[in-house]
C-alpha positions as CSV (number, residue, x, y, z in Angstrom):
1,M,197.2,3.3,-140.4
2,F,198.0,7.0,-140.0
3,T,201.2,8.4,-141.6
4,E,202.8,11.8,-141.0
5,E,206.0,13.0,-142.7
6,I,208.3,15.7,-141.2
7,V,210.9,17.3,-143.5
8,V,214.0,18.3,-141.5
9,E,217.5,19.8,-142.0
10,N,220.9,18.3,-141.3
11,I,220.3,14.5,-141.9
12,K,223.5,13.4,-143.3
13,C,224.1,9.7,-142.6
14,N,223.0,6.5,-140.8
15,G,224.4,7.9,-137.6
16,C,221.9,10.8,-137.8
17,A,219.1,8.3,-138.6
18,N,220.0,6.2,-135.6
19,S,220.0,9.2,-133.3
20,I,216.6,10.3,-134.7
21,K,215.0,6.9,-134.3
22,K,216.3,6.4,-130.8
23,G,215.3,9.9,-129.7
24,L,211.8,9.8,-131.2
25,E,211.1,6.2,-130.0
26,K,211.0,7.6,-126.4
27,L,208.1,9.9,-127.1
28,H,205.3,7.4,-127.8
29,E,205.2,3.6,-128.0
30,G,203.4,2.2,-131.0
31,V,204.7,4.8,-133.4
32,L,206.9,3.4,-136.1
33,I,209.7,5.7,-137.2
34,D,211.5,5.6,-140.5
35,V,214.2,8.1,-141.6
36,N,214.8,8.8,-145.3
37,I,218.4,10.2,-145.4
38,E,218.4,11.2,-149.0
39,E,215.1,13.2,-148.8
40,G,215.6,14.6,-145.3
41,K,212.3,13.2,-144.1
42,V,211.1,11.5,-141.0
43,Q,208.1,9.3,-141.4
44,L,205.8,8.4,-138.4
45,Q,203.2,5.6,-138.6
46,S,200.7,4.7,-136.0
47,E,197.3,3.0,-135.6
48,E,196.1,6.3,-134.0
49,T,196.3,9.9,-135.2
50,I,199.7,11.5,-134.6
51,D,200.4,14.9,-133.1
52,T,203.6,16.0,-134.8
53,K,204.4,18.9,-132.5
54,P,206.3,16.9,-129.8
55,Y,208.2,15.1,-132.6
56,I,209.1,18.4,-134.3
57,S,210.2,19.8,-130.9
58,A,212.4,16.7,-130.1
59,L,213.9,16.8,-133.6
60,H,214.7,20.5,-133.1
61,G,216.4,19.8,-129.8
62,M,218.6,17.1,-131.4
63,G,219.7,19.5,-134.1
64,Y,217.3,18.5,-136.9
65,P,214.9,21.4,-137.2
66,I,212.3,21.9,-139.9
67,P,213.5,24.0,-142.9
68,G,214.0,27.6,-142.1
69,E,214.2,27.1,-138.3
70,G,217.8,26.0,-138.1
71,N,221.0,27.9,-137.4
72,I,224.7,27.2,-136.9
73,V,224.0,26.0,-133.3
74,K,221.4,23.5,-134.6
75,T,223.9,22.3,-137.3
76,A,226.5,21.7,-134.6
77,Q,224.0,19.8,-132.5
78,S,223.2,17.6,-135.4
79,Y,226.9,16.7,-135.7
80,V,227.0,15.6,-132.1
81,S,223.8,13.6,-132.5
82,C,225.3,12.0,-135.6
83,M,228.4,10.9,-133.7
84,I,226.3,9.5,-130.9
85,G,224.2,7.6,-133.4
86,R,227.4,6.1,-135.0
87,M,228.7,4.9,-131.7
88,Q,225.4,3.1,-130.7
């Protein structure tokens, strides 16, 4: 089993975690996704090696950039993703 961790900004609650999981599950079947809200980490697990670049790009697009890549617009996007995750 291969495991990759991505540290991201703006994870605040279960709504954020739900949005992240749903958004990343669309990228590749067979990759298990776990979100650690307290540590601000997204863990990917797969039987095959994992290219994290598409996941980092998708997270950035949802408002959850890697540290140092965020700005006020990304923070606002994360609030929208959070609300969507709470409604699902």
